[in-house]
Rosetta silent file (secondary structure, phi, psi, omega in degrees, C-alpha in Angstrom):
SEQUENCE: MARKLIVACGSGVATSTTVAEKIKSKFDAQGIDYPVEAVDYKSILQELPSASIYVYIAKPDDEVLQEAEKLGVSVYAGVPFLTGMGVDDIYEGIVNDTKK
SCORE:     score description
SCORE:     0.000 S_00000001
   1 L     0.000  145.207  179.081  -54.283 -112.901  -39.926 S_00000001
   2 L   -64.233  145.876  176.730  -55.144 -116.387  -41.119 S_00000001
   3 L  -119.817   94.983  178.806  -58.275 -116.699  -43.215 S_00000001
   4 L  -157.583  139.673  175.008  -59.881 -120.053  -42.565 S_00000001
   5 E  -100.861  128.455  176.415  -63.157 -121.280  -41.123 S_00000001
   6 E  -115.887  145.638  176.654  -62.866 -124.357  -38.918 S_00000001
   7 E  -121.855  128.656  179.364  -65.684 -126.576  -37.682 S_00000001
   8 E  -134.659  137.819  172.402  -65.140 -128.830  -34.668 S_00000001
   9 E  -120.905  159.984 -172.843  -67.398 -131.197  -32.767 S_00000001
  10 L   -62.983  -36.420 -175.610  -66.655 -132.933  -29.497 S_00000001
  11 L  -117.608  108.289  177.328  -66.651 -136.503  -30.791 S_00000001
  12 L    64.666 -156.668 -176.480  -64.735 -137.266  -33.944 S_00000001
  13 L  -128.157    7.021 -176.511  -65.358 -135.355  -37.140 S_00000001
  14 H   -60.438  -52.888 -177.780  -68.572 -136.807  -38.638 S_00000001
  15 H   -67.643  -41.362 -179.336  -70.894 -133.997  -37.525 S_00000001
  16 H   -65.638  -33.251  177.096  -68.334 -131.281  -38.086 S_00000001
  17 H   -65.280  -41.895  177.839  -67.728 -132.589  -41.613 S_00000001
  18 H   -58.957  -48.143 -179.091  -71.482 -132.381  -42.317 S_00000001
  19 H   -66.191  -41.524  178.536  -71.644 -128.783  -41.083 S_00000001
  20 H   -59.413  -42.931  179.548  -68.446 -127.855  -42.939 S_00000001
  21 H   -63.303  -39.545  179.678  -69.925 -129.240  -46.179 S_00000001
  22 H   -64.640  -42.617  179.187  -73.145 -127.243  -45.663 S_00000001
  23 H   -66.286  -43.129  178.735  -71.188 -124.028  -45.111 S_00000001
  24 H   -57.239  -45.865 -176.717  -68.957 -124.810  -48.109 S_00000001
  25 H   -69.394  -33.065  175.114  -71.915 -125.335  -50.419 S_00000001
  26 H   -65.793  -43.040  177.330  -73.542 -122.087  -49.229 S_00000001
  27 H   -59.676  -47.703 -178.538  -70.241 -120.278  -49.876 S_00000001
  28 H   -58.900  -42.857 -178.382  -69.966 -121.863  -53.334 S_00000001
  29 H   -62.536  -27.897 -178.575  -73.529 -120.870  -54.195 S_00000001
  30 L  -102.301    4.564  179.683  -72.670 -117.255  -53.361 S_00000001
  31 L    68.966   28.353  178.355  -69.233 -117.281  -54.956 S_00000001
  32 L   -90.685  119.334 -179.387  -67.463 -116.854  -51.608 S_00000001
  33 L   -98.404   97.918 -174.847  -63.911 -118.160  -51.810 S_00000001
  34 L  -149.649  126.455 -177.123  -62.966 -118.985  -48.214 S_00000001
  35 L   -65.836  135.711  177.997  -61.311 -122.147  -46.883 S_00000001
  36 E  -126.590  131.012 -176.053  -63.535 -124.359  -44.696 S_00000001
  37 E  -140.453  133.488  172.657  -62.100 -127.269  -42.746 S_00000001
  38 E   -86.397  131.173 -179.093  -63.503 -129.837  -40.296 S_00000001
  39 E  -128.577  161.955  178.638  -61.078 -130.437  -37.432 S_00000001
  40 E   -81.074  131.645 -178.663  -60.931 -132.673  -34.377 S_00000001
  41 H   -58.453  -29.919  179.935  -61.917 -130.888  -31.167 S_00000001
  42 H   -60.624  -26.221 -178.354  -58.949 -132.518  -29.408 S_00000001
  43 H  -105.728   15.641 -173.530  -56.643 -130.417  -31.574 S_00000001
  44 H   -58.464  -39.590 -178.500  -58.721 -127.225  -31.406 S_00000001
  45 H   -66.600  -28.224  175.611  -56.124 -125.233  -29.453 S_00000001
  46 H   -79.200  -27.476 -177.085  -53.538 -126.015  -32.132 S_00000001
  47 H   -81.308  -33.110 -174.114  -56.020 -125.155  -34.907 S_00000001
  48 H   -54.443  -42.398 -177.936  -57.271 -121.812  -33.561 S_00000001
  49 H   -61.534  -22.755 -179.864  -54.137 -119.769  -34.379 S_00000001
  50 H   -99.235   10.225 -177.982  -54.528 -120.614  -38.073 S_00000001
  51 L  -115.392  159.020  174.048  -58.273 -119.837  -38.120 S_00000001
  52 L  -117.766  -22.770  178.781  -60.342 -116.670  -38.347 S_00000001
  53 E  -134.806  133.555 -179.923  -63.789 -118.228  -37.797 S_00000001
  54 E  -123.765  120.311  177.118  -64.609 -121.159  -35.502 S_00000001
  55 E  -108.428  122.672 -177.136  -67.951 -122.968  -35.739 S_00000001
  56 E  -107.594  151.045  174.317  -68.619 -125.355  -32.855 S_00000001
  57 L   -98.118  -57.263  174.454  -71.076 -128.233  -32.542 S_00000001
  58 L   -93.852  141.921 -177.679  -70.668 -128.989  -28.827 S_00000001
  59 L   -54.666  124.627 -178.568  -70.155 -125.973  -26.568 S_00000001
  60 L   -71.853  159.607  175.635  -66.400 -125.436  -26.256 S_00000001
  61 L   -64.690  155.675  177.640  -64.563 -125.229  -22.937 S_00000001
  62 H   -55.876  -38.645 -178.937  -63.985 -121.785  -21.425 S_00000001
  63 H   -58.497  -41.727 -179.416  -60.265 -122.206  -22.113 S_00000001
  64 H   -68.336  -43.146  179.565  -60.994 -122.605  -25.838 S_00000001
  65 H   -63.827  -39.637  178.603  -63.364 -119.617  -25.898 S_00000001
  66 H   -65.807  -40.109  179.052  -60.808 -117.445  -24.107 S_00000001
  67 H   -64.982  -42.015  178.211  -58.093 -118.485  -26.551 S_00000001
  68 H   -60.545  -44.160 -179.828  -60.375 -117.700  -29.516 S_00000001
  69 H   -62.792  -44.382 -179.768  -61.107 -114.266  -28.054 S_00000001
  70 H   -59.999  -38.751 -177.726  -57.410 -113.601  -27.448 S_00000001
  71 H   -84.625   -7.563 -178.529  -56.624 -114.546  -31.060 S_00000001
  72 L    76.644   26.013  178.928  -59.521 -112.528  -32.473 S_00000001
  73 L   -88.260  128.168  177.043  -61.261 -115.628  -33.868 S_00000001
  74 E   -75.031  139.220 -176.456  -65.042 -115.255  -34.348 S_00000001
  75 E  -119.425  131.178 -179.647  -67.039 -118.076  -32.728 S_00000001
  76 E  -133.491  150.642  173.986  -70.415 -119.362  -33.943 S_00000001
  77 E   -76.754  137.732 -178.401  -72.778 -122.204  -33.016 S_00000001
  78 L  -100.479  -14.583 -176.398  -72.958 -124.889  -35.695 S_00000001
  79 L   -57.631  -38.088  178.230  -76.046 -126.817  -34.572 S_00000001
  80 H   -56.377  -25.029  177.071  -78.412 -124.508  -36.518 S_00000001
  81 H   -70.388  -19.743  177.398  -76.769 -125.802  -39.717 S_00000001
  82 H   -91.010  -38.602 -175.185  -78.081 -129.250  -38.711 S_00000001
  83 H   -91.572  -24.996 -176.443  -81.534 -128.193  -37.456 S_00000001
  84 L    85.637  -11.333 -177.936  -82.160 -125.293  -39.820 S_00000001
  85 L   -85.618  120.355  177.947  -83.430 -123.188  -36.909 S_00000001
  86 L    77.138   11.214 -174.159  -81.783 -119.775  -36.675 S_00000001
  87 H   -69.241  -32.810 -175.379  -79.287 -120.666  -39.386 S_00000001
  88 H   -62.430  -44.360 -179.576  -79.818 -117.503  -41.459 S_00000001
  89 H   -63.804  -44.028 -179.167  -78.654 -115.108  -38.739 S_00000001
  90 H   -65.485  -44.738 -179.088  -75.593 -117.201  -37.950 S_00000001
  91 H   -63.022  -39.037  178.089  -74.708 -117.637  -41.609 S_00000001
  92 H   -60.380  -41.909  177.575  -75.072 -113.889  -42.184 S_00000001
  93 H   -63.020  -42.115  178.866  -72.607 -113.243  -39.346 S_00000001
  94 H   -62.155  -46.476 -179.728  -70.163 -115.749  -40.815 S_00000001
  95 H   -59.983  -42.202  178.016  -70.399 -114.151  -44.273 S_00000001
  96 H   -61.045  -38.177  179.807  -69.729 -110.709  -42.756 S_00000001
  97 H   -68.914  -28.015  178.620  -66.666 -112.148  -41.025 S_00000001
  98 H   -69.665  -17.555 -177.619  -65.321 -113.542  -44.311 S_00000001
  99 L   -90.826   -6.242 -177.483  -65.161 -109.967  -45.589 S_00000001
 100 L   -72.218    0.000    0.000  -62.941 -108.712  -42.754 S_00000001
């Protein structure tokens, strides 16, 4: 299975890049070597097969969530990385998924 974390937001890649950078720096601080990439939501269905973790900013369509489930991709909300609220629990889940 592919080992890559992707971050996608509904409009462009500015917000997803911010969240990707925050996750990257947390990984670096903990010595976690795991690829993190910001992608365009328009190409999410093409990106999912090469990902193992998907962090979304805007709630994805049901079709995208079903595809992620089918592919065994873990899905997490990315907004807490912007607000700081509830980020620890989500980040802990992501870290556990990097060890799979």
